[in-house]
C-alpha positions as MATLAB code, in Angstrom:
seq = 'MSEAAASLIDKIRQRTARVGIIGLGYVGLPLARAFARTGFRVLGFDIDPHKVAQLNAGKSYIKQFPDSTIAGMREKGFEATDRFDRLGEADAVLICVPTPLTDAREPDLKYVEDSAHAVAAQLRPGQLVVLESTTYPTTTRGVVLPILERTGLTPGKDFLLAFSPEREDPGNATFSVNNIPKVVGGLDHGSGDAACALYSAVVPQVVRVNSPETAEACKILENTYRAVNIALVNELKVLYDRMGIDVWEVIDAAKTKPFGFQAFYPGPGLGGHCIPVDPFYLTWVARKYGFNTRFIELAGEVNTGMPAFVVSKLADSLNDAGKAVRGSKVALLGVAYKKDVDDPRESPSFELLDRLIAKGARVTYNDPHVSELPRMRHWPQLPAMASQAITPEYLAAQDAVLIATDHTAYDYDTIVKHSRLVIDTRNATRNVKDGREKVVRA';
ca = [
     200.229  110.540  253.130;
     200.066  114.146  252.498;
     199.097  115.826  249.377;
     202.640  117.224  248.776;
     203.762  113.979  249.487;
     201.548  112.064  246.847;
     202.021  114.778  244.247;
     205.865  114.300  244.386;
     205.984  110.573  244.153;
     203.689  110.846  240.991;
     206.294  112.954  239.597;
     208.950  110.926  240.655;
     207.617  107.722  239.053;
     207.082  109.729  235.712;
     210.502  111.219  235.848;
     209.121  114.542  235.569;
     210.600  115.560  239.201;
     213.654  117.953  238.949;
     216.366  116.953  241.122;
     218.413  119.596  242.871;
     221.910  119.181  244.347;
     223.718  121.059  246.510;
     227.574  120.432  246.514;
     229.033  119.136  243.485;
     231.949  117.259  244.736;
     233.264  113.485  245.586;
     229.493  112.905  246.995;
     227.334  115.188  244.910;
     228.751  114.480  241.633;
     228.442  110.944  241.479;
     224.759  111.290  242.656;
     224.146  113.754  239.753;
     225.659  111.150  237.420;
     223.140  108.550  238.838;
     220.152  110.737  238.794;
     220.990  111.800  235.322;
     221.521  108.419  233.786;
     218.079  107.308  235.315;
     216.065  109.942  233.178;
     215.768  112.591  235.699;
     216.644  116.394  235.059;
     219.558  117.321  237.246;
     220.372  120.716  238.522;
     223.744  121.095  240.252;
     224.763  123.948  242.745;
     228.168  124.841  243.794;
     229.496  128.039  245.274;
     232.501  127.677  242.822;
     231.817  129.138  239.665;
     235.206  127.521  238.152;
     233.720  124.194  238.636;
     230.094  125.227  237.374;
     232.049  126.469  234.088;
     234.062  123.527  233.699;
     230.927  121.109  234.077;
     228.852  123.150  231.947;
     231.403  122.728  229.428;
     231.473  119.200  229.733;
     234.904  119.034  231.703;
     235.574  117.251  234.900;
     237.379  118.378  237.611;
     237.615  115.090  239.349;
     239.938  112.329  238.031;
     237.553  109.530  238.653;
     235.260  111.074  236.472;
     236.626  111.434  232.829;
     235.220  114.341  230.750;
     232.900  112.044  228.529;
     230.717  111.358  231.738;
     230.223  114.891  232.064;
     229.318  115.105  228.602;
     227.257  112.547  228.889;
     225.472  114.278  231.698;
     225.387  117.291  230.124;
     223.457  115.404  226.969;
     220.537  114.015  229.577;
     219.873  117.651  230.870;
     222.467  118.151  233.898;
     223.103  121.679  234.536;
     225.355  123.305  236.932;
     224.926  126.541  238.467;
     226.018  129.173  241.353;
     222.697  130.929  241.374;
     221.254  129.347  244.304;
     218.132  131.441  243.915;
     217.133  128.728  241.532;
     216.589  126.456  243.844;
     212.807  126.958  243.776;
     213.031  125.073  240.402;
     213.889  121.626  242.099;
     211.138  119.171  243.123;
     213.546  117.475  245.645;
     217.195  119.122  247.071;
     219.636  117.198  247.997;
     222.517  118.599  250.195;
     225.746  117.194  249.803;
     228.430  119.673  251.760;
     231.091  119.226  253.543;
     230.991  119.008  257.487;
     234.556  119.425  258.703;
     235.606  119.919  262.471;
     236.815  123.111  264.008;
     240.235  123.382  265.168;
     238.868  122.495  268.380;
     237.921  119.323  266.723;
     233.918  120.118  267.227;
     231.573  119.938  264.376;
     231.478  122.572  261.781;
     228.084  122.751  260.410;
     228.448  126.109  258.458;
     228.176  124.709  255.098;
     225.085  122.608  256.019;
     223.296  125.905  257.873;
     224.398  127.825  254.615;
     222.930  125.297  252.612;
     219.591  125.101  254.430;
     219.184  129.013  254.562;
     219.509  129.203  250.685;
     216.997  126.224  250.348;
     214.449  128.229  252.908;
     214.601  131.213  250.557;
     213.366  129.394  247.712;
     211.325  126.842  249.607;
     207.878  126.322  247.825;
     205.254  123.972  248.924;
     205.614  120.392  247.723;
     209.591  120.182  247.722;
     211.356  117.418  249.330;
     214.663  118.491  251.364;
     217.013  115.820  252.139;
     220.230  116.079  253.991;
     223.489  113.810  252.920;
     226.194  115.159  254.902;
     227.571  113.119  257.636;
     226.941  114.560  260.676;
     225.834  113.721  264.289;
     222.337  112.819  265.066;
     219.538  115.211  265.550;
     221.288  117.532  263.011;
     218.172  117.189  260.424;
     215.451  117.544  263.301;
     217.541  120.327  265.367;
     219.588  122.713  262.840;
     217.921  122.095  259.115;
     214.230  121.971  260.192;
     214.193  125.323  262.290;
     215.408  126.919  259.875;
     213.206  125.644  256.869;
     210.143  126.215  259.236;
     210.810  129.815  259.542;
     209.383  130.032  255.985;
     206.127  129.805  257.629;
     205.842  126.375  255.805;
     204.472  123.344  257.544;
     206.867  120.258  257.621;
     205.181  116.963  256.397;
     202.108  119.105  255.108;
     203.869  121.784  252.971;
     207.675  120.356  252.551;
     209.072  117.200  253.175;
     212.333  116.604  255.024;
     214.516  113.404  255.474;
     218.058  112.081  256.175;
     219.979  109.648  253.781;
     223.539  109.474  254.506;
     226.394  109.429  251.376;
     228.295  106.104  251.055;
     230.581  107.490  248.587;
     233.961  105.743  248.521;
     236.259  107.802  246.034;
     238.130  105.618  243.709;
     236.172  102.325  244.491;
     235.799  100.759  240.993;
     233.319   97.978  242.283;
     230.679  100.116  244.349;
     229.207  103.397  243.615;
     225.704  105.274  244.181;
     224.270  102.830  241.860;
     225.014   99.379  243.781;
     225.060  100.748  247.378;
     222.017  100.047  249.517;
     220.678  103.450  250.467;
     219.221  104.270  254.373;
     216.725  106.714  254.236;
     214.820  108.151  257.376;
     212.206  110.763  256.926;
     211.029  113.331  259.360;
     207.504  111.752  258.987;
     205.486  108.842  257.136;
     205.071  111.296  253.937;
     208.609  112.468  254.064;
     209.930  108.693  254.233;
     207.677  107.749  251.438;
     208.817  110.369  249.060;
     212.514  109.970  249.775;
     212.360  106.234  249.577;
     210.334  106.623  246.207;
     213.351  109.032  245.151;
     216.121  107.002  245.756;
     214.203  103.614  244.882;
     214.932  105.014  241.271;
     218.449  105.018  241.192;
     219.836  102.541  243.737;
     219.170   98.658  244.057;
     217.990   98.834  247.633;
     216.574  101.579  250.112;
     216.871  100.629  253.669;
     214.271  102.431  255.382;
     214.632  103.416  259.071;
     212.152  105.294  261.669;
     213.703  108.658  261.767;
     216.460  110.862  260.428;
     218.301  110.203  263.815;
     218.493  106.556  263.349;
     220.061  107.139  259.940;
     222.294  109.780  260.986;
     223.561  107.412  263.821;
     223.728  104.522  261.214;
     226.399  106.534  259.105;
     228.188  107.681  262.324;
     228.326  104.210  263.210;
     229.752  102.943  259.945;
     232.779  105.006  259.936;
     233.308  104.819  263.847;
     233.409  101.149  263.347;
     236.209  101.505  260.975;
     238.042  104.152  262.898;
     238.105  101.934  265.694;
     239.559   98.690  264.287;
     242.022  100.875  262.092;
     243.328  101.913  265.720;
     243.542   98.718  267.032;
     245.768   97.518  264.247;
     247.973  100.718  264.244;
     248.403  100.441  268.034;
     249.255   96.612  267.615;
     251.695   97.610  264.638;
     253.794   99.862  267.318;
     253.473   97.120  269.813;
     254.790   94.304  267.190;
     257.428   96.594  265.847;
     259.061   96.765  269.194;
     258.538   92.875  269.633;
     259.980   92.308  266.085;
     256.898   90.904  264.765;
     255.714   91.977  261.065;
     251.987   92.699  261.635;
     251.088   92.846  258.155;
     252.016   88.906  258.485;
     249.973   88.424  261.434;
     246.782   89.891  259.872;
     247.310   87.888  257.012;
     247.497   84.881  259.189;
     244.388   86.260  261.007;
     242.229   86.693  257.911;
     242.181   82.968  256.938;
     239.959   82.267  259.823;
     236.476   81.992  257.619;
     234.313   83.518  260.618;
     234.540   86.005  263.492;
     237.419   88.071  262.013;
     237.726   91.087  259.320;
     241.062   92.326  258.294;
     241.717   96.129  258.767;
     245.302   97.615  258.062;
     247.462   99.923  260.027;
     248.978  102.947  257.909;
     250.482  106.450  258.407;
     247.446  108.022  259.826;
     243.810  108.334  258.857;
     242.664  110.305  255.958;
     239.486  111.210  254.043;
     236.701  113.338  255.143;
     235.028  110.419  256.764;
     236.898  108.256  259.010;
     238.973  111.061  260.901;
     236.057  113.097  261.445;
     232.956  111.243  262.064;
     233.851  109.720  265.641;
     234.381  113.355  266.741;
     230.909  114.457  265.789;
     229.779  111.256  267.671;
     231.884  112.204  270.474;
     230.922  116.032  270.692;
     227.021  115.082  270.851;
     227.665  112.438  273.216;
     228.778  115.417  275.895;
     225.764  117.102  275.349;
     224.142  113.976  276.735;
     226.146  113.735  279.628;
     227.947  110.709  278.367;
     231.934  110.380  277.324;
     232.650  107.915  274.740;
     235.961  106.628  276.216;
     236.650  104.164  273.577;
     236.074  105.934  270.259;
     238.230  109.064  271.703;
     240.866  106.537  272.580;
     241.029  105.113  269.196;
     241.079  108.984  267.780;
     244.119  109.380  270.145;
     245.907  106.273  268.494;
     245.160  107.135  264.954;
     246.177  110.825  265.090;
     249.484  109.655  266.653;
     250.729  107.653  263.596;
     252.371  110.310  261.739;
     254.630  110.990  264.932;
     255.595  107.429  264.869;
     256.134  107.264  261.241;
     258.672  110.177  261.567;
     260.208  108.505  264.547;
     260.952  105.298  262.438;
     262.587  107.340  259.531;
     264.599  109.287  261.954;
     265.914  106.342  263.617;
     266.567  104.664  260.308;
     268.523  107.629  258.986;
     270.245  107.685  262.468;
     271.128  103.934  261.899;
     272.952  105.050  258.547;
     274.887  107.809  260.178;
     272.592  110.764  259.321;
     270.425  113.164  260.983;
     267.033  113.910  260.031;
     268.011  117.906  259.479;
     269.692  118.472  256.037;
     268.404  114.817  254.701;
     266.799  114.668  251.530;
     263.323  113.095  252.010;
     261.148  112.011  249.207;
     257.326  111.490  250.369;
     255.175  109.331  247.768;
     251.523  110.131  247.860;
     249.740  112.940  249.069;
     246.054  111.567  248.422;
     244.518  110.221  251.616;
     244.338  106.706  250.068;
     245.720  104.880  246.508;
     244.639  105.722  243.095;
     242.432  108.698  243.836;
     243.308  112.711  243.596;
     241.537  113.590  246.962;
     243.702  114.897  249.611;
     241.188  115.711  252.332;
     242.698  114.944  255.991;
     245.483  113.190  254.257;
     248.033  112.442  256.948;
     250.851  113.021  254.361;
     250.321  116.791  255.078;
     251.287  116.134  258.922;
     254.134  114.051  257.585;
     255.569  117.060  255.448;
     254.945  119.518  258.156;
     256.875  117.005  260.730;
     259.484  116.488  258.635;
     260.045  119.991  257.812;
     260.131  121.027  261.059;
     262.649  118.854  261.889;
     265.043  120.392  259.133;
     264.489  117.809  256.334;
     264.808  118.948  252.837;
     261.458  117.540  251.781;
     259.748  116.744  248.015;
     256.830  114.733  247.022;
     255.608  112.783  244.067;
     251.968  111.823  243.810;
     250.616  110.825  240.097;
     247.422  112.218  240.808;
     248.144  115.410  242.625;
     250.212  117.216  240.631;
     250.742  120.437  242.916;
     250.475  120.375  246.771;
     246.837  121.945  247.552;
     246.551  124.347  250.206;
     244.853  122.848  253.160;
     243.200  125.051  255.725;
     244.789  123.077  258.540;
     248.375  123.175  257.064;
     248.723  126.667  255.720;
     252.305  126.924  256.643;
     253.266  124.388  254.450;
     255.423  125.461  251.389;
     254.098  125.290  247.726;
     255.206  122.205  245.975;
     254.748  120.712  242.800;
     255.090  116.746  242.147;
     258.608  115.521  241.155;
     258.946  113.010  238.543;
     260.141  109.542  239.666;
     263.525  108.652  238.127;
     266.116  106.371  239.042;
     268.411  109.537  239.200;
     265.743  111.185  241.900;
     265.562  108.181  244.029;
     269.033  107.848  244.266;
     269.548  111.459  245.414;
     267.275  110.814  248.295;
     268.504  110.094  251.620;
     265.224  108.377  252.603;
     261.955  107.763  250.427;
     258.722  107.512  252.501;
     255.888  105.712  250.934;
     252.810  107.542  252.459;
     250.442  106.409  249.699;
     250.222  102.796  247.816;
     249.251  104.059  244.751;
     249.387  101.379  242.096;
     250.833  103.307  239.553;
     254.248  102.992  241.596;
     256.928  100.550  240.230;
     257.839   99.491  243.700;
     260.921   97.011  242.397;
     262.375  100.349  240.945;
     261.868  102.253  243.782;
     263.533   99.963  246.088;
     266.143   99.478  243.384;
     267.164  103.076  243.291;
     266.780  104.302  246.875;
     269.026  104.080  249.562;
     266.287  103.777  252.349;
     262.731  102.989  251.814;
     260.183  103.746  254.647;
     257.365  101.877  253.728;
     254.169  102.653  255.665;
     251.383  100.676  253.811;
     253.319   97.482  252.927;
     253.609   98.160  249.374;
     256.920   96.689  249.161;
     255.707   93.295  249.907;
     256.237   91.588  246.809;
     259.816   93.453  246.321;
     262.613   90.724  246.584;
     265.705   92.499  245.635;
     267.169   95.011  248.027;
     264.767   94.171  251.124;
     267.300   95.052  253.129;
     266.856   98.762  252.421;
     263.040   98.387  253.358;
     261.841   99.626  256.884;
     258.218   99.385  257.640;
     256.571  101.974  259.335;
];
């Protein structure tokens, strides 16, 4: 073990190591809380000065974190800053920044590269750098490492480098950083030792793998597995719809088998930062190795086609009622990508809104967790909107109500009772008995 690794591990055990976290969003903030709770001094970095000011004032900007949580972190020494020249103060730097896709659906590593350059500008002997952002295998070694090596410092000897994929699930009250096993792959033995020691202080189990590439591939596998299986049930939803079979009832029956089956559920499309994005990272890097991931690409095609299917079902349902989409009032319920969160990243609701507006519908929305429609880089053409209150009068005035996100705050009995037509993409109205003739599953 190198002197750098041994010295850092000693600091970690004594809780004198300072942890720096780049990116204070849905991944970085829970991680900061976990380290602060365990007795580490945490310095968080973010490019948004408004977020930094809020956090330092003990205020939260993420709904799942109450202000009291941030205030508690501050009491334990947590500090946020937009001054990246302070990265040298951290003994371990964890990079938790977005890894989106370009318009051509290729990896966009701008935030990772910018972070690596910021770290390199302050890199000093003895520091550990860990990339947590989901990415394709070889990113840590092929993208981050060369940037850090330009400082003249030697990996494994002067500084330590590892990859440990985030496994955060926004809105999940059961699993968080503190009880999810952490996969860790070090660039070398000492880097792996130091990274495992760091995460062992805050998680119940560290799963060590032989390289950063294995850890990177692990996260891609986890999310591709989900994307492919969701695509399967989405495709079956379309087929069973034509056959007059209830896909939700089929899934409920199939999951009674105690082995060999795991239930996945259809929806209006994929949302969130991970599942709609990560498989395309894998297909991109596969092409560099002369391999076509046909199975994964087909799943992507199926999932990206679901918003069009939903709008088609809505149009057919309106037509059956003697109305055209153009000029019809449509209320879309839910713009967050999944229930009970305020996270709109990659939400299929934005494409649903865009398609309905393009067809001439008069669209409004409600989301109890998203008060104003955020500006999204892929949907700049969408008009500014504010969430409308769900009242009996509002519902009755709509030609169709489209349930895109099944928030538990919604009273589905009331929604169905006062609506003329309900398009349910999440099986949210499954327990509603009165007015079921007005519900169309899509």
